[in-house]
Biopython code that builds the backbone (N, CA, C, O; Angstrom):
import numpy as np
from Bio.PDB.StructureBuilder import StructureBuilder

atoms = [
    (1, "UNK", "N", (-17.821, -7.246, -9.467)),
    (1, "UNK", "CA", (-16.776, -8.416, -9.739)),
    (1, "UNK", "C", (-17.086, -9.656, -8.395)),
    (1, "UNK", "O", (-16.649, -9.776, -7.250)),
    (2, "UNK", "N", (-17.964, -10.362, -9.155)),
    (2, "UNK", "CA", (-18.277, -11.600, -7.964)),
    (2, "UNK", "C", (-16.505, -12.703, -7.714)),
    (2, "UNK", "O", (-15.641, -13.212, -8.428)),
    (3, "UNK", "N", (-16.823, -12.555, -6.270)),
    (3, "UNK", "CA", (-15.561, -13.530, -5.746)),
    (3, "UNK", "C", (-14.526, -12.664, -5.174)),
    (3, "UNK", "O", (-13.756, -13.007, -4.278)),
    (4, "UNK", "N", (-14.565, -11.190, -5.913)),
    (4, "UNK", "CA", (-13.527, -10.410, -5.415)),
    (4, "UNK", "C", (-13.808, -9.548, -4.046)),
    (4, "UNK", "O", (-14.860, -8.955, -3.803)),
    (5, "UNK", "N", (-12.737, -9.597, -3.268)),
    (5, "UNK", "CA", (-13.233, -8.808, -1.547)),
    (5, "UNK", "C", (-12.929, -7.406, -1.886)),
    (5, "UNK", "O", (-12.166, -7.036, -2.778)),
    (6, "UNK", "N", (-13.708, -6.558, -0.960)),
    (6, "UNK", "CA", (-13.789, -5.237, -1.124)),
    (6, "UNK", "C", (-13.171, -4.860, 0.238)),
    (6, "UNK", "O", (-13.748, -5.268, 1.246)),
    (7, "UNK", "N", (-11.737, -3.912, 0.397)),
    (7, "UNK", "CA", (-11.349, -3.976, 1.319)),
    (7, "UNK", "C", (-11.987, -2.092, 1.935)),
    (7, "UNK", "O", (-12.173, -1.093, 1.241)),
    (8, "UNK", "N", (-12.105, -2.222, 2.981)),
    (8, "UNK", "CA", (-12.715, -0.922, 3.876)),
    (8, "UNK", "C", (-12.174, -0.628, 5.024)),
    (8, "UNK", "O", (-12.639, -0.680, 6.163)),
    (9, "UNK", "N", (-10.582, -0.138, 4.408)),
    (9, "UNK", "CA", (-10.139, 0.270, 5.885)),
    (9, "UNK", "C", (-10.594, 1.243, 6.638)),
    (9, "UNK", "O", (-11.236, 2.071, 5.994)),
    (10, "UNK", "N", (-10.469, 1.527, 8.162)),
    (10, "UNK", "CA", (-11.054, 1.946, 9.526)),
    (10, "UNK", "C", (-11.339, 3.303, 9.114)),
    (10, "UNK", "O", (-12.458, 3.812, 9.170)),
    (11, "UNK", "N", (-9.892, 4.085, 8.541)),
    (11, "UNK", "CA", (-9.597, 5.710, 8.461)),
    (11, "UNK", "C", (-8.400, 5.157, 7.529)),
    (11, "UNK", "O", (-7.945, 4.057, 7.216)),
    (12, "UNK", "N", (-8.134, 6.533, 7.251)),
    (12, "UNK", "CA", (-7.015, 6.801, 6.746)),
    (12, "UNK", "C", (-5.564, 6.568, 7.561)),
    (12, "UNK", "O", (-4.543, 6.811, 6.917)),
    (13, "UNK", "N", (-5.460, 6.222, 8.604)),
    (13, "UNK", "CA", (-4.487, 6.290, 9.769)),
    (13, "UNK", "C", (-4.179, 4.328, 9.700)),
    (13, "UNK", "O", (-3.170, 3.849, 10.219)),
    (14, "UNK", "N", (-5.183, 3.490, 9.018)),
    (14, "UNK", "CA", (-5.059, 2.001, 9.276)),
    (14, "UNK", "C", (-3.657, 1.648, 8.788)),
    (14, "UNK", "O", (-2.786, 2.156, 8.083)),
    (15, "UNK", "N", (-3.864, 0.479, 9.536)),
    (15, "UNK", "CA", (-2.460, -0.171, 9.094)),
    (15, "UNK", "C", (-3.053, -1.441, 8.130)),
    (15, "UNK", "O", (-3.911, -2.237, 8.510)),
    (16, "UNK", "N", (-2.415, -1.447, 6.829)),
    (16, "UNK", "CA", (-2.953, -2.743, 5.783)),
    (16, "UNK", "C", (-1.153, -3.674, 5.557)),
    (16, "UNK", "O", (-0.047, -3.335, 5.978)),
    (17, "UNK", "N", (-1.413, -4.418, 5.050)),
    (17, "UNK", "CA", (-0.322, -5.408, 4.327)),
    (17, "UNK", "C", (0.117, -4.810, 2.891)),
    (17, "UNK", "O", (-0.312, -3.777, 2.376)),
    (18, "UNK", "N", (0.928, -5.570, 2.450)),
    (18, "UNK", "CA", (1.953, -5.064, 1.659)),
    (18, "UNK", "C", (0.599, -5.434, 0.516)),
    (18, "UNK", "O", (0.161, -4.540, -0.209)),
    (19, "UNK", "N", (0.124, -6.615, 0.483)),
    (19, "UNK", "CA", (-0.949, -7.547, -0.401)),
    (19, "UNK", "C", (-2.291, -6.576, -0.809)),
    (19, "UNK", "O", (-2.890, -6.446, -1.877)),
    (20, "UNK", "N", (-2.482, -5.974, 0.486)),
    (20, "UNK", "CA", (-3.848, -5.260, 0.612)),
    (20, "UNK", "C", (-3.094, -4.113, -0.120)),
    (20, "UNK", "O", (-3.750, -3.784, -1.108)),
    (21, "UNK", "N", (-2.321, -3.620, -0.033)),
    (21, "UNK", "CA", (-1.632, -1.804, -0.580)),
    (21, "UNK", "C", (-1.973, -2.092, -2.253)),
    (21, "UNK", "O", (-2.742, -1.523, -3.028)),
    (22, "UNK", "N", (-1.326, -2.885, -2.371)),
    (22, "UNK", "CA", (-1.277, -3.593, -3.775)),
    (22, "UNK", "C", (-2.545, -3.475, -4.371)),
    (22, "UNK", "O", (-2.649, -2.633, -5.263)),
    (23, "UNK", "N", (-3.827, -4.343, -3.974)),
    (23, "UNK", "CA", (-4.959, -4.415, -4.047)),
    (23, "UNK", "C", (-5.522, -3.161, -4.378)),
    (23, "UNK", "O", (-6.068, -2.950, -5.461)),
    (24, "UNK", "N", (-5.374, -2.088, -3.225)),
    (24, "UNK", "CA", (-6.133, -0.589, -3.189)),
    (24, "UNK", "C", (-5.208, 0.077, -3.906)),
    (24, "UNK", "O", (-5.828, 1.128, -4.070)),
    (25, "UNK", "N", (-4.189, 0.233, -4.447)),
    (25, "UNK", "CA", (-3.593, 0.970, -5.515)),
    (25, "UNK", "C", (-3.543, 0.427, -7.028)),
    (25, "UNK", "O", (-2.994, 1.119, -7.886)),
    (26, "UNK", "N", (-4.072, -0.716, -7.326)),
    (26, "UNK", "CA", (-4.477, -1.689, -8.371)),
    (26, "UNK", "C", (-3.053, -1.859, -8.637)),
    (26, "UNK", "O", (-3.219, -1.863, -9.856)),
    (27, "UNK", "N", (-1.468, -2.040, -8.484)),
    (27, "UNK", "CA", (-0.727, -2.148, -8.666)),
    (27, "UNK", "C", (0.153, -3.531, -8.290)),
    (27, "UNK", "O", (0.305, -3.790, -7.097)),
    (28, "UNK", "N", (0.719, -4.400, -9.285)),
    (28, "UNK", "CA", (1.048, -5.681, -8.212)),
    (28, "UNK", "C", (2.455, -5.867, -7.097)),
    (28, "UNK", "O", (3.456, -5.155, -7.026)),
    (29, "UNK", "N", (2.244, -6.582, -6.630)),
    (29, "UNK", "CA", (2.705, -6.606, -5.063)),
    (29, "UNK", "C", (4.412, -6.362, -5.119)),
    (29, "UNK", "O", (5.083, -6.112, -4.117)),
    (30, "UNK", "N", (4.875, -6.471, -6.301)),
    (30, "UNK", "CA", (6.389, -5.586, -6.257)),
    (30, "UNK", "C", (6.370, -4.609, -6.188)),
    (30, "UNK", "O", (6.974, -3.855, -5.425)),
    (31, "UNK", "N", (5.478, -4.365, -7.189)),
    (31, "UNK", "CA", (5.507, -2.327, -7.217)),
    (31, "UNK", "C", (5.562, -1.663, -5.511)),
    (31, "UNK", "O", (6.007, -0.539, -5.274)),
    (32, "UNK", "N", (5.130, -2.412, -4.654)),
    (32, "UNK", "CA", (4.974, -1.871, -2.730)),
    (32, "UNK", "C", (6.124, -2.359, -2.497)),
    (32, "UNK", "O", (6.547, -1.706, -1.543)),
    (33, "UNK", "N", (6.863, -3.089, -2.781)),
    (33, "UNK", "CA", (8.581, -3.711, -2.502)),
    (33, "UNK", "C", (9.156, -2.848, -3.066)),
    (33, "UNK", "O", (9.974, -2.264, -2.356)),
    (34, "UNK", "N", (9.053, -2.424, -4.319)),
    (34, "UNK", "CA", (10.011, -1.095, -5.170)),
    (34, "UNK", "C", (9.952, 0.068, -4.288)),
    (34, "UNK", "O", (10.996, 0.675, -4.051)),
    (35, "UNK", "N", (8.460, 0.572, -3.601)),
    (35, "UNK", "CA", (8.485, 1.532, -3.278)),
    (35, "UNK", "C", (9.215, 1.433, -2.105)),
    (35, "UNK", "O", (10.026, 2.322, -1.844)),
    (36, "UNK", "N", (9.017, 0.248, -1.157)),
    (36, "UNK", "CA", (9.806, 0.422, 0.239)),
    (36, "UNK", "C", (11.435, 0.481, -0.227)),
    (36, "UNK", "O", (12.310, 1.195, 0.264)),
    (37, "UNK", "N", (11.521, -0.180, -0.973)),
    (37, "UNK", "CA", (13.261, -0.269, -1.415)),
    (37, "UNK", "C", (13.782, 1.241, -1.750)),
    (37, "UNK", "O", (14.872, 1.570, -1.281)),
    (38, "UNK", "N", (13.107, 2.096, -2.477)),
    (38, "UNK", "CA", (13.096, 3.352, -3.132)),
    (38, "UNK", "C", (13.219, 4.429, -1.926)),
    (38, "UNK", "O", (13.879, 5.460, -2.050)),
    (39, "UNK", "N", (12.282, 3.969, -0.360)),
    (39, "UNK", "CA", (12.430, 4.908, 0.181)),
    (39, "UNK", "C", (11.081, 5.902, -0.371)),
    (39, "UNK", "O", (11.058, 7.132, -0.391)),
    (40, "UNK", "N", (10.116, 5.064, -0.752)),
    (40, "UNK", "CA", (9.000, 6.018, -0.648)),
    (40, "UNK", "C", (8.063, 6.166, 0.143)),
    (40, "UNK", "O", (7.266, 7.087, 0.326)),
    (41, "UNK", "N", (8.321, 4.482, 0.941)),
    (41, "UNK", "CA", (7.210, 3.905, 1.463)),
    (41, "UNK", "C", (8.106, 3.252, 2.486)),
    (41, "UNK", "O", (9.118, 2.621, 2.179)),
    (42, "UNK", "N", (7.512, 3.511, 4.191)),
    (42, "UNK", "CA", (7.909, 2.842, 4.684)),
    (42, "UNK", "C", (6.787, 1.753, 5.869)),
    (42, "UNK", "O", (5.595, 2.025, 6.007)),
    (43, "UNK", "N", (7.515, 0.467, 6.665)),
    (43, "UNK", "CA", (6.425, -0.003, 7.360)),
    (43, "UNK", "C", (6.122, 0.823, 8.551)),
    (43, "UNK", "O", (7.021, 1.478, 9.079)),
    (44, "UNK", "N", (4.924, 0.830, 9.000)),
    (44, "UNK", "CA", (4.429, 1.398, 10.278)),
    (44, "UNK", "C", (4.665, 0.350, 11.427)),
    (44, "UNK", "O", (4.923, 0.721, 12.573)),
    (45, "UNK", "N", (4.583, -0.764, 11.130)),
    (45, "UNK", "CA", (4.502, -1.825, 12.296)),
    (45, "UNK", "C", (4.199, -3.086, 11.698)),
    (45, "UNK", "O", (4.148, -3.366, 10.501)),
    (46, "UNK", "N", (3.992, -3.857, 12.765)),
    (46, "UNK", "CA", (4.176, -5.941, 12.234)),
    (46, "UNK", "C", (2.997, -6.048, 12.882)),
    (46, "UNK", "O", (2.694, -5.398, 13.883)),
    (47, "UNK", "N", (2.135, -7.073, 12.187)),
    (47, "UNK", "CA", (0.999, -7.940, 12.252)),
    (47, "UNK", "C", (1.825, -9.424, 13.190)),
    (47, "UNK", "O", (2.933, -9.945, 13.313)),
    (48, "UNK", "N", (0.256, -9.607, 13.727)),
    (48, "UNK", "CA", (0.711, -10.561, 14.360)),
    (48, "UNK", "C", (1.422, -12.348, 14.028)),
    (48, "UNK", "O", (1.620, -13.344, 14.723)),
    (49, "UNK", "N", (1.631, -11.946, 12.465)),
    (49, "UNK", "CA", (1.999, -13.065, 11.996)),
    (49, "UNK", "C", (3.647, -12.533, 11.451)),
    (49, "UNK", "O", (4.370, -13.136, 10.657)),
    (50, "UNK", "N", (3.843, -11.659, 11.924)),
    (50, "UNK", "CA", (5.068, -10.564, 11.185)),
    (50, "UNK", "C", (5.436, -10.054, 10.042)),
    (50, "UNK", "O", (6.524, -9.682, 9.603)),
    (51, "UNK", "N", (4.214, -10.096, 9.557)),
    (51, "UNK", "CA", (3.759, -9.146, 8.320)),
    (51, "UNK", "C", (4.381, -7.540, 8.464)),
    (51, "UNK", "O", (4.358, -6.893, 9.511)),
    (52, "UNK", "N", (4.882, -7.116, 7.292)),
    (52, "UNK", "CA", (5.014, -5.473, 7.246)),
    (52, "UNK", "C", (3.515, -5.056, 7.438)),
    (52, "UNK", "O", (2.669, -5.639, 6.760)),
    (53, "UNK", "N", (3.173, -4.169, 8.243)),
    (53, "UNK", "CA", (2.121, -3.088, 7.749)),
    (53, "UNK", "C", (2.607, -1.625, 6.972)),
    (53, "UNK", "O", (3.709, -1.268, 6.554)),
    (54, "UNK", "N", (1.554, -1.096, 6.977)),
    (54, "UNK", "CA", (1.666, 0.311, 6.040)),
    (54, "UNK", "C", (0.606, 1.117, 6.592)),
    (54, "UNK", "O", (-0.504, 0.656, 6.857)),
    (55, "UNK", "N", (0.943, 2.318, 6.768)),
    (55, "UNK", "CA", (-0.401, 3.484, 6.898)),
    (55, "UNK", "C", (-0.807, 3.638, 5.673)),
    (55, "UNK", "O", (-0.043, 4.002, 4.780)),
    (56, "UNK", "N", (-2.073, 3.376, 5.486)),
    (56, "UNK", "CA", (-3.070, 3.795, 4.432)),
    (56, "UNK", "C", (-2.643, 4.946, 3.629)),
    (56, "UNK", "O", (-2.696, 5.020, 2.402)),
    (57, "UNK", "N", (-2.172, 5.925, 4.529)),
    (57, "UNK", "CA", (-1.810, 7.419, 3.911)),
    (57, "UNK", "C", (-0.536, 7.179, 3.464)),
    (57, "UNK", "O", (-0.501, 7.637, 2.323)),
    (58, "UNK", "N", (0.523, 6.710, 3.745)),
    (58, "UNK", "CA", (1.273, 6.637, 3.511)),
    (58, "UNK", "C", (1.381, 5.548, 2.270)),
    (58, "UNK", "O", (2.500, 5.243, 1.855)),
    (59, "UNK", "N", (0.312, 5.030, 1.747)),
    (59, "UNK", "CA", (0.216, 3.950, 0.593)),
    (59, "UNK", "C", (0.101, 5.115, -0.404)),
    (59, "UNK", "O", (0.837, 5.311, -1.371)),
    (60, "UNK", "N", (-1.007, 5.899, 0.020)),
    (60, "UNK", "CA", (-1.789, 6.911, -0.889)),
    (60, "UNK", "C", (-0.571, 7.769, -1.403)),
    (60, "UNK", "O", (-0.386, 7.859, -2.617)),
    (61, "UNK", "N", (0.285, 8.416, -0.486)),
    (61, "UNK", "CA", (1.295, 9.371, -0.938)),
    (61, "UNK", "C", (1.925, 8.786, -1.840)),
    (61, "UNK", "O", (2.218, 9.343, -2.898)),
    (62, "UNK", "N", (2.287, 7.329, -1.498)),
    (62, "UNK", "CA", (3.547, 7.011, -2.441)),
    (62, "UNK", "C", (2.999, 6.802, -3.963)),
    (62, "UNK", "O", (3.542, 7.043, -5.041)),
    (63, "UNK", "N", (1.545, 6.190, -3.602)),
    (63, "UNK", "CA", (1.145, 5.896, -5.122)),
    (63, "UNK", "C", (0.827, 6.966, -6.332)),
    (63, "UNK", "O", (0.885, 6.829, -7.553)),
    (64, "UNK", "N", (0.387, 8.342, -5.316)),
    (64, "UNK", "CA", (0.148, 9.547, -6.021)),
    (64, "UNK", "C", (1.510, 10.380, -6.675)),
    (64, "UNK", "O", (1.590, 11.097, -7.673)),
    (65, "UNK", "N", (2.642, 9.922, -5.565)),
    (65, "UNK", "CA", (3.728, 10.697, -5.818)),
    (65, "UNK", "C", (4.504, 10.021, -7.275)),
    (65, "UNK", "O", (5.202, 10.647, -8.073)),
    (66, "UNK", "N", (4.108, 8.447, -7.326)),
    (66, "UNK", "CA", (4.578, 7.840, -8.791)),
    (66, "UNK", "C", (3.715, 7.894, -9.220)),
    (66, "UNK", "O", (4.139, 7.397, -10.263)),
    (67, "UNK", "N", (2.471, 8.107, -9.482)),
    (67, "UNK", "CA", (1.539, 8.675, -10.866)),
    (67, "UNK", "C", (2.258, 9.986, -11.365)),
    (67, "UNK", "O", (2.761, 10.035, -12.487)),
    (68, "UNK", "N", (2.291, 11.324, -10.256)),
    (68, "UNK", "CA", (2.338, 11.870, -10.838)),
    (68, "UNK", "C", (3.960, 12.559, -11.551)),
    (68, "UNK", "O", (4.191, 13.646, -12.082)),
    (69, "UNK", "N", (4.997, 11.180, -11.219)),
    (69, "UNK", "CA", (6.189, 11.094, -12.240)),
    (69, "UNK", "C", (6.228, 10.727, -12.855)),
    (69, "UNK", "O", (7.263, 10.773, -13.520)),
    (70, "UNK", "N", (4.871, 9.808, -13.358)),
    (70, "UNK", "CA", (5.211, 9.147, -14.825)),
    (70, "UNK", "C", (4.421, 9.868, -15.722)),
    (70, "UNK", "O", (4.431, 9.493, -16.894)),
    (71, "UNK", "N", (3.472, 11.201, -15.280)),
    (71, "UNK", "CA", (2.682, 12.013, -16.135)),
    (71, "UNK", "C", (3.876, 13.247, -16.621)),
    (71, "UNK", "O", (3.459, 14.324, -17.047)),
    (72, "UNK", "N", (4.506, 13.133, -16.575)),
    (72, "UNK", "CA", (5.853, 14.046, -16.934)),
    (72, "UNK", "C", (6.117, 14.089, -18.202)),
    (72, "UNK", "O", (7.086, 14.729, -18.610)),
]
sb = StructureBuilder()
sb.init_structure("model")
sb.init_model(0)
sb.init_chain("A")
sb.init_seg("    ")
for serial, (resi, resn, name, xyz) in enumerate(atoms, 1):
    if name == "N":
        sb.init_residue(resn, " ", resi, " ")
    sb.init_atom(name, np.array(xyz, "f"), 0.0, 1.0, " ", f" {name:<3s}", serial, name[0])
structure = sb.get_structure()
């Protein structure tokens, strides 16, 4: 895909923004917000602009739990 940035986190404990999380999971940004509201995902910090950051591992766990629930 030309023009599409590929995210390459530095490890499973990398901190990523909600936008990056949505891109990695292939879901809409509002889905990440919903996971936070439903307490399936919690921010792990803030970046220099004040945006919430999430651990890559936590994002992966939230995505997996959501996909497994959908398969029932």
